N, C-alpha and C positions, 0 to 999 in steps of 0.2 A: 403353356396351354394345359398340360396334364395336371399341374397343380390347380389351375383354375377349375378344371372339370371335377377334380377331387373335392375342392371346397364346395362347389355347387351340389355335388352328390351328398356331401355331409349335411349341408343345409337342408336339402330335400328330406333326408332321413330324419333329422331333428324335427322338421315341420310335420312330418307324418306322425312321429311319436307324440308330439304335443297335440296334434289333432285328435289322436286316439284318446289321450288322457282327458282332454276337454270335452270329448264326445260322450264320455261316461256321465250318466245321471248322478247328481249329487245324492249323498246319503240323506234319507228322510225317514222319520218314524211315523207310521200309520196307526190308525186305531185298530186295536186287536179285538177279536171276537172273545178272547178269554176274559174272565171276570176279575182280572188283577190289574192294578195300576201302580205297582211298586217296583217296576223294572227300571232301574236307573242306568243312564249312559255311563259306561266305564270311562275312566280318565284318559285312556289311550285310544278312544274310538276313532280318532282322526288319522291314525298312523297309516302310512302306505305299506302294504304287505304283498306277499306273492299269492295268497289264496284268500278268497272271501266266500262266505256262505251266501249264495244268492237264492232268494225265495221267489218262486214264480207266482205272480198275481194272475188271477183269471176271473172272467165273468161267472156269475152264479147261474146254475141250471134252474129252469123254472120249477122243476120237481125236486129240488134239492132237499135233503133230509133236514138241514138246518133252516131251510126256508119255512118248513112247517113248524119246527120246534121254537124258532126264534122270531116268528111272526114276519118273515121276509115276504113282502108283497110288491117288490119293485121300488120300495122307498129308500132302501140302503144303496149307496153308490159304491160298487166294488173298487172304484178308483181311489176312494178315500179310506179303504179298509173296513173292518167290522163285518165282513162277509167271510165265507168259508175258507178262502185262501189264507186268512189271518189266524186260523186255528193253530195253536201252539206258539204262535209268533208273539213277541220276539224272544221269549225266555228259552224255548227249546234251541233256537238258533245260536244264542249266546252261550248257553251251557255246552253245546256241542263244540263250538269254536274254542272254548276254554279247554275242553277235553282233548281236542286235536292238538292244541299247543303243548299240552303236557305229555301226550303219548307219542308224538312224532317230532321231527325236526322241521316240519313245515312252518313257515312264517305266516301266521294266521291273523287276520284282522279280528278284533274283539266284537265287532257288530256286523250284522247281516246287511244284505242289499236286496230290497224288494225290486223285482224286475217285471216290467210291463211289456209284453210283446208288441204293443202298438207304439212304443217309444222309438221310432225309427230303427236304427241299427244297434241300439244299446245292448240288446241281449247278447250280441257277439263279444262283448267285453267281459262276459261272465261265463267261463267254460264249464262251470258246475252249477246245476240248478236242482232245487228240491221243491216238492209241493206235497200237500196233504189234503185229506178229505176229497179224494179223487172221484167219489160218487157225486160230487156237487159241481164239477167244472163243466163249462159249456163254451168251448172255443168257437170263435167265428172262423169262416173259411180263410181269411187273411192271417189270423193268428196261427191256425194249423199249418199253413204254408210256411210261415216264418219259423215256426218251431221245427218243422221237418228239415228245412235248410240248415238251421242251427245245428241239429243233431248230425246230419250228414257231413257237415264241415268239421266235426270232431267234438261237438258239445256232448255233455252227459246230463241225464235227467233221472233223479231219484223220485219215485212216486210212492206214497205211503198212506196208511190209515183209510182204507175202504174195505167194506165187509159184505160178504154174501152176494147172492145172485142179483138182487135189485140194484145195488150200488155198482156192481161190476158192469151191468148192462148200461147204466148211465155213463160210466167211465168210458166204455167202448165207443159210445157215440162220437166222442171227440177224438179218441185214439185212432179210430178208423179214418177220420179226416186227416190226421197227421200221417199215418202210414197205411193206406188202403191195401198196399201190396206186400206188406211184411207181417209175418206171423208173430203172435205173442206165444212164447214157449216157456216151459219150466226150465229154470237155470240148473244145469247139472251141478251136483255138489263138488265135482272136481274142477269146475271152472275157476280160473285164476282170480276172479273177483272175490272169492271166498278164501283166498290164500295169499293176499298181497302182503299183509302184516301179520294177521292172525289167521290160523287154520280154523275155520268155522264149520267143521263137519257136524257138530252137534247144534243144530239150529232148532229153535222151538218158537211157538207163538209168543209174541210180545204183546201183552195186553195193555190197554189204556188205563190210566188212573180211574177214569169214569167207570170202566168195567169192574175193576176190583172193588170199588165202592158198592157195586150192585151184587157182589158175590159171585161174579163169573169172570171169564177171560175174553168174551167175544160178544158180538151182536148179530142179529138176523140169523142166517144160516151159515155164518162164517166161522165154523168151529175148527177148520183145518187151515193152518198157515201154508201159504204158497210163496215161492220166490220165483217170480216170472220176469221175462225180459224180452227185448227186441234187439237184434244184432244187425250190424251193417254188412256189406258185401265182403269185408275182410275178416269177419268174425269178431269184431269189437262190439262189446255190449254198449249200446247207446242209451237204453232205458232200462232201469232196474226197478222192479215193482215189489213192494212188501205188501202182498195181498192177504187180508185177514190178520194183520198185525198193526200195531201202533208204535212204531219205532220213535216217532216224534215225541210221544208221551214219555218214553224211556229216557229221553234227553231232558225234556221239560221238568220232570219230577225227580231227576237224578239226585238232587240234594234234599229230598223229602224223606225222612225216616219211615214214613208210612208206605212208601213205594218200595217193593222188594228189590234188593240190590241185584239179584240174578237177572232181572229183566233189563235194568240199566246197563249192566255189564255186557250183555249180549248186544243190546241196541247200539251202544257206543262203539263196540268193536265192528259191528256191521257198517256203521257210518265211516269209520276209519278206513276199512278195507275199500269201501266204495270210492272214497276220495283219492286214495293212493292209486287205485286202479285207473280212475279217470285221468290222473296226471301221468300215467306211465303207459297207457294203451291208446 
C-alpha cells in the first residue's frame, strides 16, 4: 500500500511538472518598434535553461510619447508588437542574455520571452520581468491586479527608460493601480541589490543612443538619474526603477563602437546585479 501511494504521489508530481511546462507560452518573435530587421535567431534559441529574460508586454497609453511621434492612433495592436513595449526588443534582450552568460554561471536562454499579463497564469512561469518606455504603459485593472499578485508571490520587475515629470506622471497612473498602498522610494546605495555581484557605488546616468546622437544625455526635465523601488513587507525589493536612464539602450548598443563603453559597462553590471538579487532574495 505504501509503495502504491508513493507511485501515485510520484505520478502526481510528474503530472504537475508537465502541466507547468506545457502551460508556458511558446516562444514567439513580435514586431519591434526599432527600425532594424537584422536580428537573427541564435542557433541554440530552443534550449531549456534555468533563467530567461522575460519582457513585459503592455497596452499603449493614449497620450504616449511614441503615440505622437510614431503616428499611433489606435491602429497598432500592442498584442502584435510594434508599440512602446517593443522598444529595444529584441536586440537588447539578447545582448544582455549573452552578457549574463559570460559574466555569471547562470544557465541563460539566448532568446527573450514576451509576456502578456492577460495570458492566464503564464506570467507566474517567468520570475524576472523587464519593461521599458514606462511613460507609455496603461495597464487595465485586471492586469494591475495580476501584476501585483505576481510581485507579492516573489516575482521581480525591472522598469527602465522613462524621463522627466510628464512621463513619470503617466507611469504612476498604472503603478498606483498595482500598488496603491506602497510607496515608491529611492533605493539606498547600501542596498544589497547594488552589491550582489558588482559593488555599484558609483552609479551615473545611462543615456540612450538617441540622446547621444542629439548631443545630450537626457530628455524632458530628466537630467538627474534616480534609482527607485518598491519593497514588500519583508524588505525584498519587488520593483526596481531606472528613472531618467536608458539601461536598455546600454545593452542594445553594447556592440556599437559609437556607443561609449562606460555606459554599457555600467548598464550591464546593473542588470547582472538585478538578476542575481532576484534569484537570491
